[in-house]
N, C-alpha and C positions, 0 to 999 in steps of 0.2 A: 937384494930387492929386485934387481934387474933379472936375476935368474928366476925368481918366482913369477914375475910378470910374463916372462917368456914361456914359462911352463903353463900359465893359465891361458895364454892366447894360442898355444899349439893346437888344441882340439878344434878351435874355430877356424884356423887356417886349413886344417886337414879337411874339415867339412866343406869349405869353399872350394878347395881343390877337387874334392870328390864330385861335387855338383858340376863343376866345370868339365870334368872328364866325362860325366854321364850325359851331358848335353851335346846333341849333334844338330847340325844345321843341314837340312836337305836342300838340294839345288832348286832353282826356280822352275816351276812347272807352268805350262802355257795352256790356256783354255780360250775358247772362242764363244762369242755371243750367239745364243740360239743353238749351240751344239753340245751334245752330251760330253761331260768331262768325267773321267773315272781314274781312280788312283788306288793301287794296291798297297796295303800296309802289312808288312811281314817282319820277322825277326832280324833279317839282314839290314833293315833300315836303322836299327839301333846297335849294330855290330854284335849281334848275338848269333853265333854260328852253330853252337852245340844245342840241339833241341832234343831233350830227353823224352818228353811225352808230347802227344799231339795237341792237347788242350793246355799247354803250359803257359801261354802268353795271352794277355788281354790288353785291349787298347781303348783309349778314350780320346776323342777328338773334339776340339772346341775352337771358337774364334779367339784370336790372341787378345787377352785381357777380358774375356767374357766366358760365362760358364757353358754356353751352348753354341751350336752352329748357326750360320746364316740360313735364312729360309729356303734358299735355292739348293742347299747341300744336304745330303743324307749320308749317314754312316751305318753300315750293317756288317755283322760278323758272320762269316760262312764256316759252318762246321765241316762242310764238304772239302773246302780248300784250306782250312785251318789258317785263315787270314782274314783281315778286315778290309773292307772296300769303302771308299769314299766316292760318291758320284752325285751328279746334278747338272743342271743346265743354267749357265749364267744368263742374267737378264741384260737388257740394253743399258740400264743405268750403271752397270759395272764396267762398261767399255773403257779401256785404257786405264784401268785401276788394278791395284795389287791387293789380293786378299791373303792375309797371314793367319796361319793356323798353328795351334799347339797340339801335338800328339803325345800323350802320356802312355807309356807301356809298362805293364806289370808282369814280372816273372813269378808265377804262382808257386814255383818250386822253392825259391829262396826269398821271395817278396822283395826282389830288387826292382827299383823304379827308375825309368829313364825317360828323358824328354827329347822330343825332336821338333824342330821348327820347319814348317812347310809354307812356301810362298807360291801363290797362284796369280799369274798375270793374265788378265782377260783382254783379248784383242777384239777389235771390231770385225764384223763379218756381215755380208749381205744377208738380210733376213730371208728365211725360207717361207715364201708365200703359199706354196702348194705342199700339202702334207698328206701322207698316207698313214692311216691309223689301222693297227692290226693287233691281234692277240695270238700268241704262240702257246699252244697247250702243252707241248712236250719239253719245255725248258723252264728253268727257274731264272730268277733275276741275275744270279751270279754267273750263269753261263754266257750272258752277253757281255761280261767283262773280258772274255777271251777275244783278242783282236782277230784271230783267224775265223771264228764263227761270225763275228760282225762283218768281216769282209765277204764271207760267203752270202750273207743276207743282202748286202749291197750289190753284189754281182748279179743276183737274180733280177734286180730292177735295172741296173745300168746296162746289162748286156742283153736283156730279153724284154722285160715288160715296160721299161721306161728309159730308153737309150738317151733321151734328151737331157737326163739328169746326171750324165756321166761326170761332169766337171765339179759339181758341188753337192752331190747327194750325201747326206750324213744323218745320223741318228740325233733327233732333237729332243726325244723324251724316252725314258725307260723306267718302269716301275713294276713291282710284283703285282700279279692279278689279285692277290689277297688284300693288299693295301688299297687297291682300287675298288674294293667292294665285293670281290669274288669269294667263293667258299673254299675251304680247305678240302683236298681230296679225301675220299673215304679211306684209301690205303696210304700209309705214310711213305711208301716207296714210290708213289706216283708224284709227278711234278705239279707244282702249284700253278704254273703258267705265268707269262710275262706279257705286259702291254708295251708295245713299241710304236714309236712314231718316226717315220722317215720323212725328211723335208728337203725341198730344193726350190730354186727360183725358176726352174724350167716349166714349161707348160706340160700338162698331162698328155700322154700319148693316146692314140686311138684305141690301143689294146687295153689300157687301163680304164678308159671310159666304158668300153664294152664289158669289162669285168665288174665295174661298178653297177651297171644296169643288170648284170646277171645276178648279183647278190642282193640287190635292193629289196626284193620281196621277202628276204629272210630277216629284215630288221625288226619285224613284229615278234620274233622269237628271242628268248633269252640266251640260248646257246644252241649251236647246231654243228657239233663236231662230226656228225654222221653225213653231212652234206658234202658232195663232191662237185667241184667246178671244173672248168676247162683247163685251168692251170694247176690243178691239184698235183700232178706228177712233177711239175717244175719245182715246187717247194719240198715235196717229199724226197726227191732225189738229193736235195741239199741238206736234208735232216730237219726240216721244219714242218710241223703240223699245225695248220691255222684253224681258228674258229671263224668261219666265214660270216657269222652274224655280226662280228665286230670289225669287219673290213670296210673301211670308208676312205674316200678321197675328199679332202677338204682343202679349199684354198681359193685364191683370186683367179688363178688360171689365166694370167696375162702374158704378153709377149716378153721374153727376157731382155730384148733389145731396149724396150721402153723402160724397163726396170733399171738397167745399167745407166741409161741416159739420165735418169732423174735421181740417181743415188747420191750424186754429189751436192744436190741442192739442200738447203737448210730444212725445208718443209717436206722432205721425201716421205716422212712417216704419215703425214696427212694425206698425201696423194695415193698411198697404197695401204689402205686399211683392210684388215681381214673382213670379208663379207659375213662371216659367221660370228663376229664378236657382238656380245650383248651390250647394249647401251642403256644405262639406267635412266629413270625418270625422276622428276622432282616430287617432293611431298605434295605440292599443290595439285599436281596432275593425277595423283592417285584417286580413283573414284571412291566416294563414300558408300559404305555398306548400309542398306536400309533394312533394319531388323524388323520393322513393322510388317513389311510384306512377307518376310520369311516366317514370322510367327503366325501370320494370317494363313499362309499356305500350310503351315505345319499343323494348325488346329482345325481349319475349315474343312479341308478334304477328309481327314479322319472323322470329324464330327458329322459330316453329311453321310458318310458310309454307315456310321453307327446309327443315325436316325432312320435310314432306310431299313437297316436290319431289324431295329426295334419295331418299326411299323409292320414289317412282314411277320415277325414273330407274334405281335399282338393280334393281328388279323387271323393268323392261324389258330391261336388259342381261343379267340371269340367264336369262330365257326365250330371248333371242336366242342366247346361248352354248350352251344345252342343245339347241336346235334345230340349230345348226351341228355340234355334236359327234355328234348322232344321224345326221345326213346323211353325215358323213365316215367313220363306222364301216362296215367291209365285212362284209356278211352273205351268205354263199354261199347261193344259191337252189337248191332241189331241182329237178332237171330229170330228165326221163325219159332213161335211157341207151339208146341205140339199139345193139343187139347185131347183129353179123353173123357169119356162119359162115365161118371162115377155113380155108384149105387149106395143106397142107404142101408146100413146093417140092420136096422130095426124093422124096416118095412120090407126089405128085400125087393124093392121096386126100383126100376131104372129111373134115374133122375135126368131130367132134360137139360140140366145145367152142365155145361162143359167146363172142365177144370184142367189146369196145366199139370203136366207130370211133375213140375218142380214145386207144386203146392204140397206142403207136408200133410195138410189135413186130408187131402184126397188120398195120399199114399197110405196113411195110417188107417183110414176107414175102409179102404178097399184092398185088403190083402189078397183076397181072392175075388176075382171079378166074374160076374155071371152075365151071360149074353143069351139073347134069344136066337142067336145064330145056330143053325143045325150043327155046325162044327164047334160048338162052344168049348168042348173039352180040349180042343187043339190049341186054343188061345189062352188057356189057363196055365198058370205057372205052378209047378209042383213045389217049389221052394218058397217058404214064407219070408225068407230073408232077402229075396230079390226085390229091391225097392223100385226098380224101373220095370213097369208093366207094359206089355204091348197093347196098343189101342184096339178097341172092339171094332170090327168092320161094320159098315152101315147095313141096316136091315134090308132084306129083299122086298122089292115091291112087285106087286102083281102086274102082269103084262101079257100080251099075246105074242105068239111065236109064228113066224111065217114058215114057209117050206124049208128054208135053209136053217132054221133054228135061231134066227136073229130076232131080238126083242124090238118091236116097233110100237 
C-alpha cells in the first residue's frame, strides 16, 4: 500500500520540482521618479543560451497577481532586436515603493514555458521643472533603448545647448510617434519616429531661448522636416534628424537654488507647480448652452436670405410678364388713307366721290381707270390682276404764264 501511494505521488513531486527549476528570480532593478526606466527581456534572462531561430521566443509581462501592467509601464517586442522591452516613467506616488512583475517566456520551438520575477524599486528624485519636447524622425522607439545613443542625445544639450543641466539632465518621457497620433511611413523601411522629452531642474540657457523663438512661427504647421535651423548641424552630426515643428521648451524656468532650498519642505509640490498644467472647473462653473439663440441664428439668417431671393425672383418674373403682355397686345396704327377717284362702269363718267384704295368696291368696279389727263395711258395698268392702282393726278387748271414760264 505504501508502494502504491509513493507511485501516485511521484508525478506530482516531479511537476513541482520542474516548476521550481523553471522559475528564476531576477535581481532588484532601480528606477527614479520622473525618469525613464527601460529593461530588456531576452533569452539569457531565463537561462536559454541556444537560440535556433530568430523569432523563437515570446514574452508576456504583468504585475504580480494581476493580468496586466500598471499604467505607467509599457511592454513592446522588437523584431529588429528580437527581444522585448519594458519601459515607462514612474510617478511620484510610487516613490520609495517596490513594484513586482511576472515575466512569462514561451519557447515556440518546443512550447517550453518559464517564469521570471522582476522587482523594481522606485527612488525619489528632484522633479524636472523644465522640459524640452522634441520629435526625432530618423529613429524608432527601440533605438532609444540603446544607452550609447541616449548618451549622445544628452551630450548635445549638456555640452552645447544647455550646459546648466549637466548634473540632472535625463529622459523623462519616450514613446513612438505612431502611438502619439502620428502616421505610419509610406515605405516600411522608413523609421516611424519617436517623441522624446528631456527634463532638468536647471534654468533654460540663452541659446535654448533663442532656438525657441526661432521655431515658434512653425507651430502652425503639422510637420516641417524640410526646415533648417541654426543648430541643425549639431543634431545631424550626432545622428538625429528633428521635426522642428514639435520642438518646444516647457517649464517653470526658476532658479535651481530656490528649488533645492524648498525641496525638503512638506509642501514643496504646492510651491512649484507647472505653469502649463490644466486645472479643471466644477460642474456649477460650466456655462449653460442656450439652444434658443442657436436655433434662431440657424433659421433666421437663412430665412432672410431666402426671402430676399424670392422677392428678387418674383419681381423679375412680374416685369418679364408685363413686357410680354404689352408686346402681344395689338394696337392699330393710324396711317394716312390714300384716296382715289373712282369711275362708274355704267356711265363711264368720273365720280367726284373719293374712295380709299382699301375699299373693295372701288377696286372691283374700276379695274381700268380712265382719266382726263393727257397722259392717261401712262397711268393705266396693263394687268387686270393688279389690285393696287396708282391714283389719277389732279386735272390741269388754266392759268397765265409769265416770261419765265411760271404759272401765276
